[in-house]
C-alpha positions in Angstrom: 7.3 75.7 53.8 7.6 72.5 55.5 10.6 70.1 54.7 9.6 66.5 55.5 10.9 65.4 58.7 12.4 62.4 57.8 14.8 63.8 55.3 15.5 67.0 57.7 17.2 64.1 60.3 19.0 62.5 56.9 20.3 65.4 56.0 20.9 66.5 60.0 22.9 62.7 60.2 25.2 63.4 56.4 26.1 67.2 58.3 27.3 65.6 61.0 29.2 62.6 59.1 31.1 65.5 57.2 31.3 67.5 60.1 33.5 64.9 62.1 34.9 63.5 59.8 36.2 67.3 59.1 37.2 66.9 62.2 39.0 63.6 62.5 40.7 64.1 59.3 42.7 67.4 60.5 43.7 65.6 63.5 45.1 62.9 62.1 47.1 65.7 60.0 48.3 67.2 63.0 49.3 64.0 64.6 51.4 63.2 61.4 52.5 66.8 60.3 53.0 68.2 63.9 53.8 65.7 66.6 57.4 66.1 68.2 57.8 68.9 65.3 58.3 72.8 66.5 55.3 75.4 66.1 54.3 75.5 62.6 53.9 79.5 61.9 50.9 80.1 59.7 50.9 84.1 60.8 54.1 84.9 62.7 53.3 86.0 65.9 49.3 85.6 65.5 48.6 82.1 63.8 50.1 78.7 64.5 49.7 75.1 64.2 51.3 73.6 67.4 50.1 69.7 68.8 48.8 69.4 72.1 47.6 66.3 73.7 45.0 67.6 75.5 43.8 65.2 78.6 41.2 67.8 80.0 38.4 69.8 78.9 38.6 73.8 78.0 41.2 75.6 79.2 43.0 72.3 80.4 40.4 71.7 83.1 39.7 68.3 84.8 42.7 66.9 83.5 42.5 62.9 83.6 38.7 62.6 83.6 38.0 60.6 80.5 34.6 59.1 82.1 33.4 62.2 83.3 33.9 63.8 79.8 32.1 61.0 78.1 29.5 60.5 80.1 28.6 64.6 79.7 28.9 64.1 75.9 26.7 61.3 75.6 23.9 63.0 77.8 24.2 65.7 75.5 24.4 63.8 72.4 21.1 62.0 73.5 19.1 66.1 74.9 20.3 67.1 71.1 18.7 64.0 69.3 15.5 64.1 71.3 15.3 68.2 70.4 15.8 67.1 66.5 13.3 65.0 66.3 11.1 66.8 68.4 11.3 69.9 66.4 8.7 71.1 63.7 9.2 71.0 60.5 8.8 74.4 60.1 11.8 76.7 58.1 12.3 78.6 60.7 14.0 75.5 63.0 16.3 74.9 60.0 18.9 77.2 61.6 18.4 75.2 65.1 18.8 71.8 63.3 22.4 73.0 61.6 23.4 74.4 65.3 22.5 71.3 66.7 24.2 68.9 64.4 27.2 71.5 65.1 27.6 71.1 68.6 26.7 67.3 68.2 29.5 66.5 66.1 31.8 68.4 68.0 30.8 66.4 71.1 31.3 63.4 68.8 35.1 64.5 67.7 36.5 65.2 70.7 34.1 61.7 72.5 36.1 59.7 69.4 39.7 61.0 70.9 39.0 60.7 74.4 37.9 56.5 73.6 40.5 55.8 71.2 43.6 57.8 72.8 42.3 58.8 76.2 42.9 62.8 75.2 42.2 65.1 72.5 44.2 66.0 69.6 44.4 69.9 70.0 46.6 72.0 67.0 45.3 75.8 66.3 47.0 78.7 68.3 46.1 82.1 68.2 49.6 83.3 69.5 48.4 86.8 69.3 46.3 86.2 72.1 47.5 83.6 74.1 44.3 81.5 73.8 44.3 78.1 74.5 45.5 75.6 71.7 41.8 74.0 70.1 40.4 72.0 66.8 37.9 71.9 64.8 35.4 70.2 67.0 36.4 72.9 69.4 35.2 75.5 66.9 32.2 73.7 65.7 30.4 73.5 69.7 32.0 76.8 70.5 30.2 79.0 67.1 27.2 77.3 66.9 26.4 77.4 71.3 27.1 81.3 70.4 24.8 81.3 67.7 22.2 79.3 69.5 22.5 81.6 72.7 22.4 84.6 70.2 19.0 83.4 68.8 17.3 81.7 71.9 17.9 85.4 73.3 16.9 87.4 70.2 15.4 86.2 68.1 13.1 82.8 69.0 10.3 83.6 71.9 9.1 81.2 74.3 6.5 79.8 72.2 8.7 78.6 69.6 9.8 76.0 72.3 6.5 74.3 72.8 7.3 71.3 71.4 10.2 70.4 74.0 7.0 70.1 76.5 7.0 67.0 78.2 3.2 66.7 78.3 1.4 64.7 76.5 -1.8 66.2 74.4 -3.5 62.9 75.7 -3.0 63.7 79.3 -4.3 66.5 78.9 -7.5 65.4 77.3 -7.9 62.8 79.7 -8.5 66.1 82.6 
C-alpha cells in the first residue's frame, strides 16, 4: 500500500511541530517551576526534575560551542529533509519517517534553546544511575537513533536504501 508522498510529508511536518512544541513547553515549565529551586523528586532516589543550563553537548562535552552545535544541527536537518523527500512511499518506510522526524524534532528543540539562550534547558535526572540531566528533545534523538540503528542493522537490507543513490537514471541512460 502506498501513501501519497505529499500527505506523508505533511504528516511528518505536523508530527515535527507537535514534538518541538512538547519539548519547548516542558522546558518552559522547567524554567518557571524548577529554576533556582531545589530538585523535585518524582521517585525518591531514582528520578527527579533538576534544572540545568547546559552550554555543551551530551555529558557536558564541548562547552560554549554554540556556533558549532547550530552548524551541525543544520547539516543533520538538511540530510534528514533530503532523505524524507527521497524515501519511497512504501509502507515499509513509515517507521523511517517517524524516526527521522523524531531526530529532527529533537535537533530543532535544542537548537531553539541554543539560539534563544546560548544554552539548552535540561531537567530530567536519573539519580539512581547518576545519568546526565537531559530533556525531551534528547529523548527523541536518543530513542529514535537507537531504533533506527537496530532497523538498519537487522531489518532493512542494503537494497532498501537504493533511493539514496546520488546516481541519476538519466546519466546511466546516456552511457
